[in-house]
C-alpha positions in Angstrom: 74.4 -23.1 -99.7 77.4 -24.1 -101.6 79.8 -26.6 -99.5 82.4 -24.6 -98.0 86.1 -25.9 -98.0 89.2 -25.1 -96.1 92.7 -25.8 -97.8 94.9 -28.1 -95.2 98.0 -26.5 -95.3 99.1 -26.4 -91.8 100.2 -29.2 -89.7 97.2 -28.2 -87.3 94.9 -28.4 -90.1 96.4 -31.9 -91.3 95.9 -33.4 -87.6 92.2 -32.0 -87.7 91.4 -33.5 -91.1 92.4 -36.8 -90.1 90.2 -36.5 -86.8 87.2 -35.2 -88.9 88.1 -38.2 -91.4 87.9 -40.9 -88.4 85.3 -39.3 -86.8 82.9 -38.6 -90.0 83.5 -42.4 -91.2 83.0 -43.9 -88.0 79.7 -42.2 -87.1 78.4 -42.7 -90.7 79.2 -46.5 -90.6 77.1 -46.6 -87.5 74.6 -44.7 -88.8 75.0 -42.0 -85.8 73.0 -38.4 -86.6 75.2 -35.8 -85.5 76.3 -32.2 -86.4 79.7 -30.6 -85.9 79.1 -26.9 -84.3 81.5 -24.5 -82.6 84.5 -22.8 -83.8 85.4 -25.7 -86.3 82.5 -25.4 -88.3 82.3 -21.5 -88.0 85.8 -21.1 -89.4 85.6 -23.5 -92.0 82.3 -21.8 -93.2 84.4 -18.8 -93.0 87.7 -20.0 -94.5 89.8 -19.0 -91.7 92.7 -21.4 -90.4 91.7 -23.3 -87.6 92.5 -21.8 -84.3 91.9 -24.6 -81.5 92.2 -28.4 -81.6 88.9 -29.2 -80.7 85.7 -30.5 -82.5 82.3 -29.6 -80.5 79.5 -32.2 -81.6 75.4 -32.3 -81.3 74.3 -35.8 -81.1 70.4 -35.2 -81.0 68.9 -38.9 -81.0 69.0 -39.8 -77.2 69.0 -43.7 -78.2 72.4 -42.8 -80.0 74.0 -41.3 -77.4 75.7 -44.0 -75.8 76.9 -45.2 -78.7 78.3 -42.3 -80.2 80.0 -41.9 -76.8 81.7 -45.0 -77.1 82.8 -44.0 -80.8 83.9 -40.7 -79.7 86.5 -42.4 -76.8 88.2 -44.7 -80.0 88.4 -41.7 -82.1 89.9 -39.6 -79.5 92.2 -42.5 -78.7 93.6 -42.8 -82.1 94.0 -38.5 -82.3 95.4 -37.6 -79.1 95.7 -34.1 -79.6 92.2 -33.1 -80.7 89.2 -32.9 -78.2 86.0 -34.3 -79.0 83.1 -32.4 -76.8 79.3 -33.5 -77.2 78.5 -32.0 -74.0 75.8 -29.7 -75.8 74.0 -32.6 -76.9 71.7 -33.0 -73.8 70.3 -29.6 -75.0 68.7 -31.0 -78.4 66.5 -33.9 -78.5 65.5 -35.5 -81.7 62.7 -38.3 -82.4 61.3 -39.2 -85.7 62.5 -36.1 -87.3 61.2 -33.5 -84.8 63.6 -31.2 -82.9 63.2 -30.1 -79.5 65.2 -27.6 -77.3 65.8 -29.3 -73.8 66.9 -28.5 -70.4 65.3 -29.8 -67.1 61.7 -29.8 -67.6 61.8 -26.9 -70.2 61.5 -28.4 -73.7 60.6 -26.3 -76.9 59.6 -27.8 -80.1 61.8 -25.9 -83.5 61.0 -25.3 -86.7 61.2 -28.4 -88.6 63.7 -26.9 -91.3 66.1 -25.5 -88.8 68.0 -28.6 -88.3 68.4 -29.8 -92.1 72.1 -30.9 -92.3 74.7 -28.9 -94.2 78.0 -30.3 -95.6 81.3 -28.6 -94.9 84.8 -29.9 -95.8 88.2 -29.8 -94.9 90.7 -31.2 -97.2 88.7 -34.4 -98.8 86.8 -34.9 -95.9 83.2 -34.2 -95.6 81.1 -33.7 -92.3 77.6 -32.6 -91.3 77.0 -29.3 -89.9 74.1 -26.7 -89.4 73.0 -24.1 -91.6 74.6 -20.8 -90.9 71.5 -19.1 -89.5 71.0 -22.2 -87.1 74.7 -22.5 -86.2 74.8 -18.9 -85.4 72.0 -19.5 -82.8 73.6 -22.4 -80.8 75.6 -19.5 -79.3 72.2 -19.3 -77.4 73.1 -22.4 -75.6 75.2 -21.2 -73.0 72.1 -19.7 -71.2 72.1 -16.3 -70.0 74.4 -13.5 -70.7 77.3 -14.5 -73.1 80.8 -15.0 -72.3 82.9 -12.5 -73.8 84.6 -14.8 -76.5 81.0 -16.4 -77.5 79.7 -12.9 -78.0 82.9 -11.9 -80.0 82.5 -15.0 -82.1 79.0 -14.8 -82.9 79.3 -11.1 -83.9 82.0 -11.9 -86.3 79.9 -14.9 -87.6 77.0 -12.8 -88.1 78.7 -10.1 -89.6 80.1 -12.7 -92.0 76.9 -13.7 -92.7 75.5 -10.6 -93.6 78.4 -9.8 -96.3 77.8 -13.2 -97.8 74.3 -12.5 -97.9 73.0 -15.3 -95.8 69.6 -14.2 -95.0 66.9 -16.1 -92.7 63.5 -15.1 -91.0 64.1 -14.7 -87.5 60.8 -15.8 -86.5 61.9 -19.2 -87.3 64.2 -19.1 -84.5 61.5 -18.3 -81.9 61.9 -21.5 -80.1 65.7 -20.7 -79.4 64.9 -17.0 -78.2 62.2 -18.1 -75.9 64.3 -21.3 -74.7 66.9 -19.0 -73.7 64.5 -16.6 -72.0 62.9 -19.6 -70.0 66.1 -21.3 -69.2 67.6 -18.0 -67.5 64.1 -17.2 -65.8 63.3 -20.8 -64.6 66.8 -21.5 -63.3 67.8 -20.0 -60.0 71.3 -21.1 -60.1 72.1 -19.4 -63.2 71.8 -16.2 -61.1 74.6 -17.6 -58.9 77.0 -18.4 -62.2 76.3 -15.2 -63.6 77.5 -13.0 -60.4 80.3 -15.5 -60.4 81.4 -14.3 -63.8 80.8 -10.9 -63.0 83.4 -11.0 -60.3 86.0 -12.6 -61.9 85.7 -10.4 -65.0 86.2 -7.5 -62.6 89.3 -8.9 -61.2 92.9 -7.6 -62.3 94.2 -9.6 -65.4 96.7 -11.8 -63.9 94.4 -12.7 -60.8 91.6 -13.7 -63.5 94.0 -15.7 -65.8 95.0 -17.8 -62.6 91.6 -18.6 -61.5 90.5 -19.2 -65.4 93.7 -21.6 -65.7 92.3 -23.8 -62.7 89.0 -24.3 -64.9 90.3 -27.6 -66.4 91.3 -29.3 -63.2 89.7 -32.4 -62.2 88.4 -30.9 -59.1 86.8 -27.6 -60.8 85.6 -30.0 -63.9 83.8 -32.0 -61.2 82.1 -29.1 -59.2 80.9 -27.4 -62.5 79.3 -30.8 -63.3 77.7 -31.3 -60.4 76.5 -27.3 -60.5 75.2 -28.6 -63.6 73.3 -31.2 -62.5 71.8 -29.3 -59.6 70.9 -26.6 -62.0 68.8 -28.9 -64.6 67.0 -30.6 -61.4 66.0 -26.8 -60.3 64.6 -25.6 -63.7 61.1 -26.1 -63.4 58.5 -24.8 -66.0 55.9 -23.9 -62.8 58.6 -22.1 -60.9 57.9 -18.5 -60.3 
């Protein structure tokens, strides 16, 4: 697919271009294998104005993750208004060019062509991302039922792909489909999260928004991390 580019016009885009320039140059200089995913990659593919000041990353090589985390801290320090999140890296593992989807004891090998890198561009800065079909399937990393915003974003992106004639063999992504099903089936704590999400969504808007505003507090962030660790620990291949 041809490189996509978004013209840098707004102040928001200028700040993102600077952050992406710092990040891509720093990672390339240290030979870090990375992919930009999430809203940044999606919006640049579609030629949309950037909506959020965040960069979502996959760092699939486990031996590079500690170094990448150090480098991300430096880049974030130089670009204070831009958030950089590599937390989804724990779900992808690359070794000798072979990619697996992993979660707890779940491990699923992927088609070797799925993680071929594509180049996107913001202003004069090029960076690595995934092909559109793989980027679309990263929305399954949320596990279980989609959040409303993820479902909306995935649907919009899928429609854009159809409009642009981006086609792929769905069976190539069987690893993603099976991984999502097994993660849901083998993770008992995921049911608790699903019940909580249904409860929140049933509340009046004012009450729901007040609770959502608490999600970024240190207490809730710590609680969510503990929950995620417990879930990974209970995600067993041999569980019922």
